[in-house]
Biopython code that builds the backbone (N, CA, C, O; Angstrom):
import numpy as np
from Bio.PDB.StructureBuilder import StructureBuilder

atoms = [
    (1, "UNK", "N", (0.835, -1.182, 0.000)),
    (1, "UNK", "CA", (0.000, 0.000, 0.000)),
    (1, "UNK", "C", (0.880, 1.246, 0.000)),
    (1, "UNK", "O", (1.995, 1.257, 0.523)),
    (2, "UNK", "N", (0.341, 2.268, -0.597)),
    (2, "UNK", "CA", (1.104, 3.519, -0.606)),
    (2, "UNK", "C", (0.916, 4.250, 0.709)),
    (2, "UNK", "O", (0.013, 3.947, 1.489)),
    (3, "UNK", "N", (1.784, 5.215, 0.936)),
    (3, "UNK", "CA", (1.709, 5.994, 2.176)),
    (3, "UNK", "C", (0.410, 6.777, 2.261)),
    (3, "UNK", "O", (-0.165, 6.907, 3.342)),
    (4, "UNK", "N", (-0.070, 7.311, 1.111)),
    (4, "UNK", "CA", (-1.310, 8.089, 1.112)),
    (4, "UNK", "C", (-2.484, 7.203, 1.544)),
    (4, "UNK", "O", (-3.323, 7.623, 2.342)),
    (5, "UNK", "N", (-2.535, 6.018, 1.033)),
    (5, "UNK", "CA", (-3.639, 5.103, 1.350)),
    (5, "UNK", "C", (-3.593, 4.710, 2.829)),
    (5, "UNK", "O", (-4.634, 4.661, 3.484)),
    (6, "UNK", "N", (-2.419, 4.435, 3.353)),
    (6, "UNK", "CA", (-2.292, 4.110, 4.778)),
    (6, "UNK", "C", (-2.762, 5.278, 5.632)),
    (6, "UNK", "O", (-3.452, 5.078, 6.632)),
    (7, "UNK", "N", (-2.399, 6.475, 5.252)),
    (7, "UNK", "CA", (-2.788, 7.665, 6.010)),
    (7, "UNK", "C", (-4.313, 7.803, 6.049)),
    (7, "UNK", "O", (-4.890, 8.148, 7.080)),
    (8, "UNK", "N", (-4.960, 7.527, 4.896)),
    (8, "UNK", "CA", (-6.426, 7.630, 4.821)),
    (8, "UNK", "C", (-7.081, 6.672, 5.811)),
    (8, "UNK", "O", (-7.967, 7.072, 6.566)),
    (9, "UNK", "N", (-6.659, 5.431, 5.813)),
    (9, "UNK", "CA", (-7.292, 4.442, 6.684)),
    (9, "UNK", "C", (-6.958, 4.677, 8.151)),
    (9, "UNK", "O", (-7.745, 4.309, 9.024)),
    (10, "UNK", "N", (-5.816, 5.278, 8.441)),
    (10, "UNK", "CA", (-5.478, 5.597, 9.827)),
    (10, "UNK", "C", (-6.319, 6.760, 10.348)),
    (10, "UNK", "O", (-6.663, 6.795, 11.529)),
    (11, "UNK", "N", (-6.650, 7.702, 9.483)),
    (11, "UNK", "CA", (-7.389, 8.897, 9.890)),
    (11, "UNK", "C", (-8.911, 8.738, 9.777)),
    (11, "UNK", "O", (-9.661, 9.499, 10.387)),
    (12, "UNK", "N", (-9.365, 7.746, 8.993)),
    (12, "UNK", "CA", (-10.797, 7.568, 8.767)),
    (12, "UNK", "C", (-11.487, 7.111, 10.043)),
    (12, "UNK", "O", (-11.040, 6.172, 10.701)),
    (13, "UNK", "N", (-12.585, 7.787, 10.389)),
    (13, "UNK", "CA", (-13.383, 7.392, 11.543)),
    (13, "UNK", "C", (-14.786, 7.044, 11.055)),
    (13, "UNK", "O", (-15.504, 7.892, 10.526)),
    (14, "UNK", "N", (-15.154, 5.806, 11.239)),
    (14, "UNK", "CA", (-16.480, 5.363, 10.817)),
    (14, "UNK", "C", (-17.519, 5.924, 11.782)),
    (14, "UNK", "O", (-17.347, 5.855, 12.999)),
    (15, "UNK", "N", (-18.595, 6.479, 11.232)),
    (15, "UNK", "CA", (-19.637, 7.051, 12.081)),
    (15, "UNK", "C", (-20.573, 5.978, 12.633)),
    (15, "UNK", "O", (-21.478, 6.278, 13.410)),
    (16, "UNK", "N", (-20.359, 4.768, 12.241)),
    (16, "UNK", "CA", (-21.143, 3.613, 12.687)),
    (16, "UNK", "C", (-22.643, 3.888, 12.609)),
    (16, "UNK", "O", (-23.154, 4.147, 11.519)),
    (17, "UNK", "N", (-23.339, 3.841, 13.690)),
    (17, "UNK", "CA", (-24.796, 3.962, 13.658)),
    (17, "UNK", "C", (-25.267, 5.378, 13.323)),
    (17, "UNK", "O", (-26.414, 5.555, 12.911)),
    (18, "UNK", "N", (-24.430, 6.369, 13.487)),
    (18, "UNK", "CA", (-24.863, 7.731, 13.188)),
    (18, "UNK", "C", (-25.271, 7.875, 11.731)),
    (18, "UNK", "O", (-26.219, 8.594, 11.415)),
    (19, "UNK", "N", (-24.561, 7.197, 10.852)),
    (19, "UNK", "CA", (-24.886, 7.333, 9.438)),
    (19, "UNK", "C", (-26.232, 6.674, 9.097)),
    (19, "UNK", "O", (-26.851, 7.018, 8.090)),
    (20, "UNK", "N", (-26.680, 5.742, 9.922)),
    (20, "UNK", "CA", (-27.964, 5.087, 9.672)),
    (20, "UNK", "C", (-29.124, 5.831, 10.306)),
    (20, "UNK", "O", (-30.280, 5.541, 9.998)),
    (21, "UNK", "N", (-28.847, 6.775, 11.178)),
    (21, "UNK", "CA", (-29.913, 7.492, 11.865)),
    (21, "UNK", "C", (-30.811, 8.235, 10.885)),
    (21, "UNK", "O", (-32.024, 8.300, 11.085)),
    (22, "UNK", "N", (-30.235, 8.789, 9.839)),
    (22, "UNK", "CA", (-31.046, 9.487, 8.836)),
    (22, "UNK", "C", (-32.019, 8.561, 8.143)),
    (22, "UNK", "O", (-33.170, 8.930, 7.909)),
    (23, "UNK", "N", (-31.569, 7.351, 7.810)),
    (23, "UNK", "CA", (-32.460, 6.381, 7.181)),
    (23, "UNK", "C", (-33.577, 5.987, 8.131)),
    (23, "UNK", "O", (-34.742, 5.928, 7.738)),
    (24, "UNK", "N", (-33.225, 5.721, 9.372)),
    (24, "UNK", "CA", (-34.220, 5.314, 10.362)),
    (24, "UNK", "C", (-35.233, 6.428, 10.570)),
    (24, "UNK", "O", (-36.436, 6.171, 10.625)),
    (25, "UNK", "N", (-34.759, 7.657, 10.685)),
    (25, "UNK", "CA", (-35.653, 8.784, 10.933)),
    (25, "UNK", "C", (-36.637, 8.964, 9.788)),
    (25, "UNK", "O", (-37.819, 9.211, 10.024)),
    (26, "UNK", "N", (-36.169, 8.843, 8.556)),
    (26, "UNK", "CA", (-37.079, 9.027, 7.421)),
    (26, "UNK", "C", (-38.118, 7.910, 7.364)),
    (26, "UNK", "O", (-39.282, 8.173, 7.060)),
    (27, "UNK", "N", (-37.724, 6.677, 7.648)),
    (27, "UNK", "CA", (-38.685, 5.572, 7.653)),
    (27, "UNK", "C", (-39.693, 5.741, 8.789)),
    (27, "UNK", "O", (-40.883, 5.484, 8.613)),
    (28, "UNK", "N", (-39.219, 6.168, 9.933)),
    (28, "UNK", "CA", (-40.098, 6.370, 11.077)),
    (28, "UNK", "C", (-41.104, 7.486, 10.793)),
    (28, "UNK", "O", (-42.283, 7.354, 11.119)),
    (29, "UNK", "N", (-40.650, 8.572, 10.194)),
    (29, "UNK", "CA", (-41.534, 9.680, 9.856)),
    (29, "UNK", "C", (-42.592, 9.235, 8.847)),
    (29, "UNK", "O", (-43.761, 9.600, 8.970)),
    (30, "UNK", "N", (-42.186, 8.453, 7.858)),
    (30, "UNK", "CA", (-43.139, 7.951, 6.866)),
    (30, "UNK", "C", (-44.182, 7.053, 7.523)),
    (30, "UNK", "O", (-45.360, 7.126, 7.175)),
    (31, "UNK", "N", (-43.772, 6.215, 8.460)),
    (31, "UNK", "CA", (-44.704, 5.347, 9.168)),
    (31, "UNK", "C", (-45.716, 6.160, 9.971)),
    (31, "UNK", "O", (-46.905, 5.840, 9.977)),
    (32, "UNK", "N", (-45.256, 7.197, 10.639)),
    (32, "UNK", "CA", (-46.150, 8.050, 11.420)),
    (32, "UNK", "C", (-47.167, 8.732, 10.509)),
    (32, "UNK", "O", (-48.343, 8.836, 10.857)),
    (33, "UNK", "N", (-46.721, 9.193, 9.357)),
    (33, "UNK", "CA", (-47.633, 9.840, 8.407)),
    (33, "UNK", "C", (-48.692, 8.861, 7.899)),
    (33, "UNK", "O", (-49.857, 9.229, 7.752)),
    (34, "UNK", "N", (-48.290, 7.613, 7.629)),
    (34, "UNK", "CA", (-49.272, 6.609, 7.189)),
    (34, "UNK", "C", (-50.286, 6.331, 8.280)),
    (34, "UNK", "O", (-51.473, 6.168, 7.998)),
    (35, "UNK", "N", (-49.832, 6.275, 9.521)),
    (35, "UNK", "CA", (-50.746, 6.017, 10.636)),
    (35, "UNK", "C", (-51.741, 7.161, 10.815)),
    (35, "UNK", "O", (-52.900, 6.926, 11.158)),
    (36, "UNK", "N", (-51.297, 8.393, 10.586)),
    (36, "UNK", "CA", (-52.201, 9.537, 10.705)),
    (36, "UNK", "C", (-53.293, 9.488, 9.646)),
    (36, "UNK", "O", (-54.433, 9.871, 9.908)),
    (37, "UNK", "N", (-52.947, 9.017, 8.445)),
    (37, "UNK", "CA", (-53.900, 8.964, 7.339)),
    (37, "UNK", "C", (-54.875, 7.804, 7.468)),
    (37, "UNK", "O", (-55.936, 7.811, 6.844)),
    (38, "UNK", "N", (-54.523, 6.809, 8.273)),
    (38, "UNK", "CA", (-55.374, 5.620, 8.432)),
    (38, "UNK", "C", (-56.686, 6.019, 9.095)),
    (38, "UNK", "O", (-56.700, 6.611, 10.174)),
    (39, "UNK", "N", (-57.767, 5.691, 8.440)),
    (39, "UNK", "CA", (-59.088, 6.004, 8.963)),
    (39, "UNK", "C", (-59.498, 4.954, 9.994)),
    (39, "UNK", "O", (-59.290, 3.761, 9.776)),
    (40, "UNK", "N", (-60.073, 5.385, 11.106)),
    (40, "UNK", "CA", (-60.538, 4.390, 12.075)),
    (40, "UNK", "C", (-61.711, 3.589, 11.497)),
    (40, "UNK", "O", (-62.520, 4.115, 10.733)),
    (41, "UNK", "N", (-61.785, 2.333, 11.870)),
    (41, "UNK", "CA", (-62.869, 1.477, 11.397)),
    (41, "UNK", "C", (-64.177, 1.916, 12.048)),
    (41, "UNK", "O", (-64.204, 2.369, 13.192)),
    (42, "UNK", "N", (-65.249, 1.769, 11.293)),
    (42, "UNK", "CA", (-66.541, 2.160, 11.843)),
    (42, "UNK", "C", (-66.982, 1.187, 12.928)),
    (42, "UNK", "O", (-66.693, -0.008, 12.867)),
    (43, "UNK", "N", (-67.668, 1.708, 13.897)),
    (43, "UNK", "CA", (-68.172, 0.882, 14.995)),
    (43, "UNK", "C", (-69.437, 0.178, 14.509)),
    (43, "UNK", "O", (-70.434, 0.824, 14.188)),
    (44, "UNK", "N", (-69.382, -1.141, 14.459)),
    (44, "UNK", "CA", (-70.546, -1.916, 14.026)),
    (44, "UNK", "C", (-71.347, -2.332, 15.248)),
    (44, "UNK", "O", (-70.841, -2.336, 16.370)),
    (45, "UNK", "N", (-72.588, -2.676, 15.015)),
    (45, "UNK", "CA", (-73.462, -3.024, 16.144)),
    (45, "UNK", "C", (-72.999, -4.322, 16.799)),
    (45, "UNK", "O", (-72.495, -5.230, 16.138)),
    (46, "UNK", "N", (-73.182, -4.382, 18.096)),
    (46, "UNK", "CA", (-72.852, -5.587, 18.863)),
    (46, "UNK", "C", (-73.911, -6.634, 18.561)),
    (46, "UNK", "O", (-75.100, -6.400, 18.778)),
    (47, "UNK", "N", (-73.486, -7.783, 18.064)),
    (47, "UNK", "CA", (-74.423, -8.849, 17.729)),
    (47, "UNK", "C", (-74.604, -9.775, 18.923)),
    (47, "UNK", "O", (-73.713, -9.910, 19.761)),
    (48, "UNK", "N", (-75.762, -10.407, 18.989)),
    (48, "UNK", "CA", (-75.995, -11.407, 20.026)),
    (48, "UNK", "C", (-75.217, -12.675, 19.654)),
    (48, "UNK", "O", (-74.869, -12.892, 18.493)),
    (49, "UNK", "N", (-74.957, -13.496, 20.663)),
    (49, "UNK", "CA", (-74.189, -14.705, 20.397)),
    (49, "UNK", "C", (-74.928, -15.633, 19.448)),
    (49, "UNK", "O", (-74.290, -16.299, 18.632)),
    (50, "UNK", "N", (-76.241, -15.699, 19.526)),
    (50, "UNK", "CA", (-76.995, -16.583, 18.623)),
    (50, "UNK", "C", (-76.868, -16.106, 17.173)),
    (50, "UNK", "O", (-76.755, -16.932, 16.268)),
    (51, "UNK", "N", (-76.884, -14.783, 16.935)),
    (51, "UNK", "CA", (-76.709, -14.256, 15.577)),
    (51, "UNK", "C", (-75.299, -14.540, 15.057)),
    (51, "UNK", "O", (-75.121, -14.915, 13.898)),
    (52, "UNK", "N", (-74.303, -14.360, 15.922)),
    (52, "UNK", "CA", (-72.914, -14.637, 15.540)),
    (52, "UNK", "C", (-72.761, -16.110, 15.168)),
    (52, "UNK", "O", (-72.148, -16.444, 14.154)),
    (53, "UNK", "N", (-73.321, -16.982, 15.996)),
    (53, "UNK", "CA", (-73.239, -18.419, 15.765)),
    (53, "UNK", "C", (-73.899, -18.810, 14.452)),
    (53, "UNK", "O", (-73.380, -19.658, 13.725)),
    (54, "UNK", "N", (-75.026, -18.207, 14.145)),
    (54, "UNK", "CA", (-75.755, -18.511, 12.910)),
    (54, "UNK", "C", (-74.928, -18.122, 11.676)),
    (54, "UNK", "O", (-74.834, -18.897, 10.724)),
    (55, "UNK", "N", (-74.333, -16.931, 11.691)),
    (55, "UNK", "CA", (-73.530, -16.472, 10.554)),
    (55, "UNK", "C", (-72.276, -17.321, 10.405)),
    (55, "UNK", "O", (-71.904, -17.684, 9.289)),
    (56, "UNK", "N", (-71.616, -17.644, 11.521)),
    (56, "UNK", "CA", (-70.408, -18.464, 11.456)),
    (56, "UNK", "C", (-70.708, -19.865, 10.929)),
    (56, "UNK", "O", (-69.940, -20.406, 10.133)),
    (57, "UNK", "N", (-71.805, -20.446, 11.360)),
    (57, "UNK", "CA", (-72.175, -21.784, 10.890)),
    (57, "UNK", "C", (-72.456, -21.765, 9.385)),
    (57, "UNK", "O", (-72.023, -22.658, 8.657)),
    (58, "UNK", "N", (-73.170, -20.763, 8.933)),
    (58, "UNK", "CA", (-73.477, -20.635, 7.506)),
    (58, "UNK", "C", (-72.182, -20.458, 6.695)),
    (58, "UNK", "O", (-72.017, -21.078, 5.644)),
    (59, "UNK", "N", (-71.282, -19.628, 7.178)),
    (59, "UNK", "CA", (-70.022, -19.388, 6.469)),
    (59, "UNK", "C", (-69.157, -20.639, 6.432)),
    (59, "UNK", "O", (-68.528, -20.929, 5.415)),
    (60, "UNK", "N", (-69.120, -21.381, 7.535)),
    (60, "UNK", "CA", (-68.297, -22.592, 7.603)),
    (60, "UNK", "C", (-68.850, -23.677, 6.688)),
    (60, "UNK", "O", (-68.087, -24.344, 5.990)),
    (61, "UNK", "N", (-70.156, -23.859, 6.684)),
    (61, "UNK", "CA", (-70.774, -24.900, 5.858)),
    (61, "UNK", "C", (-70.626, -24.616, 4.372)),
    (61, "UNK", "O", (-70.384, -25.531, 3.584)),
    (62, "UNK", "N", (-70.772, -23.350, 3.985)),
    (62, "UNK", "CA", (-70.743, -22.974, 2.568)),
    (62, "UNK", "C", (-69.365, -22.504, 2.094)),
    (62, "UNK", "O", (-69.202, -22.140, 0.930)),
    (63, "UNK", "N", (-68.363, -22.510, 3.000)),
    (63, "UNK", "CA", (-67.013, -22.043, 2.681)),
    (63, "UNK", "C", (-67.033, -20.652, 2.043)),
    (63, "UNK", "O", (-66.503, -20.434, 0.954)),
    (64, "UNK", "N", (-67.667, -19.718, 2.767)),
    (64, "UNK", "CA", (-67.767, -18.320, 2.348)),
    (64, "UNK", "C", (-66.897, -17.491, 3.287)),
    (64, "UNK", "O", (-66.833, -17.765, 4.486)),
    (65, "UNK", "N", (-66.228, -16.475, 2.737)),
    (65, "UNK", "CA", (-65.410, -15.596, 3.576)),
    (65, "UNK", "C", (-66.298, -14.759, 4.485)),
    (65, "UNK", "O", (-67.439, -14.449, 4.145)),
    (66, "UNK", "N", (-65.757, -14.398, 5.648)),
    (66, "UNK", "CA", (-66.463, -13.553, 6.604)),
    (66, "UNK", "C", (-65.602, -12.343, 6.939)),
    (66, "UNK", "O", (-64.383, -12.357, 6.767)),
    (67, "UNK", "N", (-66.265, -11.299, 7.420)),
    (67, "UNK", "CA", (-65.550, -10.165, 8.002)),
    (67, "UNK", "C", (-65.923, -10.131, 9.477)),
    (67, "UNK", "O", (-67.097, -10.207, 9.840)),
    (68, "UNK", "N", (-64.904, -10.017, 10.316)),
    (68, "UNK", "CA", (-65.120, -10.034, 11.765)),
    (68, "UNK", "C", (-64.534, -8.778, 12.374)),
    (68, "UNK", "O", (-63.372, -8.440, 12.147)),
    (69, "UNK", "N", (-65.360, -8.087, 13.156)),
    (69, "UNK", "CA", (-64.861, -6.965, 13.938)),
    (69, "UNK", "C", (-64.687, -7.462, 15.367)),
    (69, "UNK", "O", (-65.621, -7.968, 15.989)),
    (70, "UNK", "N", (-63.462, -7.303, 15.870)),
    (70, "UNK", "CA", (-63.181, -7.757, 17.227)),
    (70, "UNK", "C", (-63.579, -6.687, 18.237)),
    (70, "UNK", "O", (-63.583, -5.494, 17.934)),
    (71, "UNK", "N", (-63.906, -7.133, 19.422)),
    (71, "UNK", "CA", (-64.234, -6.231, 20.541)),
    (71, "UNK", "C", (-62.913, -5.786, 21.154)),
    (71, "UNK", "O", (-62.563, -6.184, 22.265)),
    (72, "UNK", "N", (-62.186, -4.952, 20.412)),
    (72, "UNK", "CA", (-60.855, -4.547, 20.822)),
    (72, "UNK", "C", (-60.617, -3.115, 20.350)),
    (72, "UNK", "O", (-60.800, -2.809, 19.172)),
    (73, "UNK", "N", (-60.216, -2.252, 21.252)),
    (73, "UNK", "CA", (-59.969, -0.850, 20.928)),
    (73, "UNK", "C", (-58.479, -0.550, 21.000)),
    (73, "UNK", "O", (-57.755, -1.134, 21.807)),
    (74, "UNK", "N", (-58.023, 0.376, 20.140)),
    (74, "UNK", "CA", (-56.626, 0.787, 20.228)),
    (74, "UNK", "C", (-56.487, 1.878, 21.291)),
    (74, "UNK", "O", (-57.448, 2.188, 21.995)),
    (75, "UNK", "N", (-55.307, 2.451, 21.404)),
    (75, "UNK", "CA", (-55.045, 3.437, 22.456)),
    (75, "UNK", "C", (-55.861, 4.712, 22.285)),
    (75, "UNK", "O", (-56.003, 5.483, 23.233)),
    (76, "UNK", "N", (-56.401, 4.946, 21.086)),
    (76, "UNK", "CA", (-57.205, 6.137, 20.826)),
    (76, "UNK", "C", (-58.698, 5.852, 20.878)),
    (76, "UNK", "O", (-59.508, 6.735, 20.594)),
    (77, "UNK", "N", (-59.069, 4.633, 21.236)),
    (77, "UNK", "CA", (-60.478, 4.278, 21.365)),
    (77, "UNK", "C", (-61.151, 3.890, 20.066)),
    (77, "UNK", "O", (-62.379, 3.917, 19.983)),
    (78, "UNK", "N", (-60.380, 3.528, 19.041)),
    (78, "UNK", "CA", (-60.933, 3.128, 17.751)),
    (78, "UNK", "C", (-60.842, 1.615, 17.587)),
    (78, "UNK", "O", (-59.953, 0.960, 18.130)),
    (79, "UNK", "N", (-61.789, 1.085, 16.825)),
    (79, "UNK", "CA", (-61.755, -0.338, 16.511)),
    (79, "UNK", "C", (-60.743, -0.587, 15.410)),
    (79, "UNK", "O", (-60.527, 0.267, 14.550)),
    (80, "UNK", "N", (-60.126, -1.751, 15.436)),
    (80, "UNK", "CA", (-59.152, -2.117, 14.418)),
    (80, "UNK", "C", (-59.839, -2.512, 13.124)),
    (80, "UNK", "O", (-61.064, -2.608, 13.056)),
    (81, "UNK", "N", (-59.034, -2.736, 12.105)),
    (81, "UNK", "CA", (-59.569, -3.161, 10.816)),
    (81, "UNK", "C", (-60.216, -4.537, 10.959)),
    (81, "UNK", "O", (-59.782, -5.361, 11.764)),
    (82, "UNK", "N", (-61.251, -4.768, 10.170)),
    (82, "UNK", "CA", (-61.925, -6.059, 10.187)),
    (82, "UNK", "C", (-60.978, -7.153, 9.709)),
    (82, "UNK", "O", (-60.101, -6.916, 8.877)),
    (83, "UNK", "N", (-61.168, -8.331, 10.239)),
    (83, "UNK", "CA", (-60.428, -9.503, 9.796)),
    (83, "UNK", "C", (-61.289, -10.199, 8.749)),
    (83, "UNK", "O", (-62.451, -10.522, 8.997)),
    (84, "UNK", "N", (-60.705, -10.423, 7.578)),
    (84, "UNK", "CA", (-61.446, -10.988, 6.452)),
    (84, "UNK", "C", (-60.784, -12.300, 6.043)),
    (84, "UNK", "O", (-59.562, -12.376, 5.919)),
    (85, "UNK", "N", (-61.589, -13.314, 5.840)),
    (85, "UNK", "CA", (-61.043, -14.579, 5.370)),
    (85, "UNK", "C", (-61.999, -15.731, 5.571)),
    (85, "UNK", "O", (-63.098, -15.576, 6.104)),
    (86, "UNK", "N", (-61.549, -16.895, 5.130)),
    (86, "UNK", "CA", (-62.322, -18.123, 5.316)),
    (86, "UNK", "C", (-62.107, -18.646, 6.727)),
    (86, "UNK", "O", (-61.050, -18.437, 7.322)),
    (87, "UNK", "N", (-63.092, -19.310, 7.245)),
    (87, "UNK", "CA", (-62.947, -19.981, 8.542)),
    (87, "UNK", "C", (-62.161, -21.254, 8.278)),
    (87, "UNK", "O", (-62.642, -22.175, 7.618)),
    (88, "UNK", "N", (-60.940, -21.290, 8.806)),
    (88, "UNK", "CA", (-60.042, -22.401, 8.529)),
    (88, "UNK", "C", (-60.173, -23.523, 9.548)),
    (88, "UNK", "O", (-59.757, -24.652, 9.285)),
    (89, "UNK", "N", (-60.741, -23.227, 10.692)),
    (89, "UNK", "CA", (-60.910, -24.236, 11.721)),
    (89, "UNK", "C", (-61.396, -23.593, 12.997)),
    (89, "UNK", "O", (-61.548, -22.373, 13.071)),
    (90, "UNK", "N", (-61.641, -24.413, 14.001)),
    (90, "UNK", "CA", (-62.121, -23.902, 15.280)),
    (90, "UNK", "C", (-61.805, -24.904, 16.379)),
    (90, "UNK", "O", (-61.544, -26.079, 16.118)),
    (91, "UNK", "N", (-61.833, -24.419, 17.601)),
    (91, "UNK", "CA", (-61.698, -25.280, 18.771)),
    (91, "UNK", "C", (-62.622, -24.731, 19.845)),
    (91, "UNK", "O", (-63.461, -23.877, 19.558)),
    (92, "UNK", "N", (-62.481, -25.207, 21.080)),
    (92, "UNK", "CA", (-63.411, -24.790, 22.133)),
    (92, "UNK", "C", (-63.231, -23.327, 22.546)),
    (92, "UNK", "O", (-64.125, -22.752, 23.168)),
    (93, "UNK", "N", (-62.079, -22.710, 22.208)),
    (93, "UNK", "CA", (-61.812, -21.327, 22.613)),
    (93, "UNK", "C", (-62.069, -20.296, 21.526)),
    (93, "UNK", "O", (-62.342, -19.134, 21.829)),
    (94, "UNK", "N", (-61.985, -20.703, 20.270)),
    (94, "UNK", "CA", (-62.166, -19.735, 19.203)),
    (94, "UNK", "C", (-62.039, -20.358, 17.835)),
    (94, "UNK", "O", (-62.102, -21.577, 17.675)),
    (95, "UNK", "N", (-61.858, -19.494, 16.845)),
    (95, "UNK", "CA", (-61.755, -19.970, 15.485)),
    (95, "UNK", "C", (-60.567, -19.333, 14.782)),
    (95, "UNK", "O", (-60.011, -18.336, 15.244)),
    (96, "UNK", "N", (-60.190, -19.925, 13.657)),
    (96, "UNK", "CA", (-59.064, -19.454, 12.863)),
    (96, "UNK", "C", (-59.612, -18.882, 11.561)),
    (96, "UNK", "O", (-60.251, -19.584, 10.776)),
    (97, "UNK", "N", (-59.350, -17.595, 11.346)),
    (97, "UNK", "CA", (-59.833, -16.909, 10.148)),
    (97, "UNK", "C", (-58.676, -16.152, 9.529)),
    (97, "UNK", "O", (-58.061, -15.305, 10.178)),
    (98, "UNK", "N", (-58.379, -16.456, 8.277)),
    (98, "UNK", "CA", (-57.340, -15.733, 7.562)),
    (98, "UNK", "C", (-56.011, -15.697, 8.285)),
    (98, "UNK", "O", (-55.308, -14.688, 8.227)),
    (99, "UNK", "N", (-55.651, -16.767, 8.963)),
    (99, "UNK", "CA", (-54.383, -16.828, 9.675)),
    (99, "UNK", "C", (-54.408, -16.203, 11.061)),
    (99, "UNK", "O", (-53.368, -16.121, 11.715)),
    (100, "UNK", "N", (-55.563, -15.764, 11.521)),
    (100, "UNK", "CA", (-55.698, -15.152, 12.849)),
    (100, "UNK", "C", (-56.488, -16.086, 13.761)),
    (100, "UNK", "O", (-57.446, -16.726, 13.329)),
    (101, "UNK", "N", (-56.088, -16.156, 14.997)),
    (101, "UNK", "CA", (-56.846, -16.892, 16.018)),
    (101, "UNK", "C", (-57.741, -15.877, 16.714)),
    (101, "UNK", "O", (-57.246, -14.896, 17.269)),
    (102, "UNK", "N", (-59.038, -16.099, 16.691)),
    (102, "UNK", "CA", (-59.998, -15.178, 17.288)),
    (102, "UNK", "C", (-60.813, -15.930, 18.321)),
    (102, "UNK", "O", (-61.461, -16.928, 18.005)),
    (103, "UNK", "N", (-60.780, -15.455, 19.548)),
    (103, "UNK", "CA", (-61.587, -16.058, 20.601)),
    (103, "UNK", "C", (-63.054, -15.730, 20.395)),
    (103, "UNK", "O", (-63.397, -14.653, 19.908)),
    (104, "UNK", "N", (-63.917, -16.662, 20.767)),
    (104, "UNK", "CA", (-65.352, -16.429, 20.595)),
    (104, "UNK", "C", (-65.799, -15.180, 21.350)),
    (104, "UNK", "O", (-66.664, -14.444, 20.874)),
    (105, "UNK", "N", (-65.217, -14.939, 22.517)),
    (105, "UNK", "CA", (-65.618, -13.784, 23.312)),
    (105, "UNK", "C", (-65.073, -12.467, 22.768)),
    (105, "UNK", "O", (-65.451, -11.403, 23.258)),
    (106, "UNK", "N", (-64.185, -12.514, 21.757)),
    (106, "UNK", "CA", (-63.635, -11.299, 21.166)),
    (106, "UNK", "C", (-64.467, -10.770, 20.001)),
    (106, "UNK", "O", (-64.237, -9.652, 19.540)),
    (107, "UNK", "N", (-65.421, -11.549, 19.523)),
    (107, "UNK", "CA", (-66.181, -11.172, 18.329)),
    (107, "UNK", "C", (-67.281, -10.184, 18.692)),
    (107, "UNK", "O", (-68.124, -10.459, 19.546)),
    (108, "UNK", "N", (-67.260, -9.035, 18.034)),
    (108, "UNK", "CA", (-68.286, -8.014, 18.210)),
    (108, "UNK", "C", (-69.338, -8.118, 17.111)),
    (108, "UNK", "O", (-70.538, -8.053, 17.375)),
    (109, "UNK", "N", (-68.871, -8.280, 15.879)),
    (109, "UNK", "CA", (-69.764, -8.301, 14.725)),
    (109, "UNK", "C", (-69.176, -9.206, 13.656)),
    (109, "UNK", "O", (-67.963, -9.201, 13.442)),
    (110, "UNK", "N", (-70.009, -9.977, 12.986)),
    (110, "UNK", "CA", (-69.546, -10.839, 11.907)),
    (110, "UNK", "C", (-70.592, -10.798, 10.788)),
    (110, "UNK", "O", (-71.797, -10.750, 11.037)),
    (111, "UNK", "N", (-70.096, -10.820, 9.558)),
    (111, "UNK", "CA", (-71.018, -10.888, 8.422)),
    (111, "UNK", "C", (-70.335, -11.608, 7.270)),
    (111, "UNK", "O", (-69.108, -11.686, 7.207)),
    (112, "UNK", "N", (-71.148, -12.130, 6.364)),
    (112, "UNK", "CA", (-70.609, -12.808, 5.182)),
    (112, "UNK", "C", (-69.975, -11.755, 4.295)),
    (112, "UNK", "O", (-70.482, -10.639, 4.183)),
    (113, "UNK", "N", (-68.873, -12.107, 3.669)),
    (113, "UNK", "CA", (-68.138, -11.155, 2.848)),
    (113, "UNK", "C", (-68.633, -11.162, 1.435)),
    (113, "UNK", "O", (-68.123, -10.417, 0.598)),
]
sb = StructureBuilder()
sb.init_structure("model")
sb.init_model(0)
sb.init_chain("A")
sb.init_seg("    ")
for serial, (resi, resn, name, xyz) in enumerate(atoms, 1):
    if name == "N":
        sb.init_residue(resn, " ", resi, " ")
    sb.init_atom(name, np.array(xyz, "f"), 0.0, 1.0, " ", f" {name:<3s}", serial, name[0])
structure = sb.get_structure()
């Protein structure tokens, strides 16, 4: 190696994580902006358990997709997005829809998609 090249590597100081802070900050800011634009899901009526059971049975027998609103609020008091998908299975605690495990007691509203 030449003397100039050795001098460069001896004097070079890597900023390590500092150089990545700009990338992280821009991604974080973009995420916050997307969250602000996200509209809260509408509050659907609370269904009785017999109505929920009837819709779920019909969807399971006919292999029809359902939309389920869970009885779950975020930190701002809004309901999350509906879970949409086929009923893939069930057990004594809940059912599996679109890759999500949903407890029977978590279901607020369900309808055929």
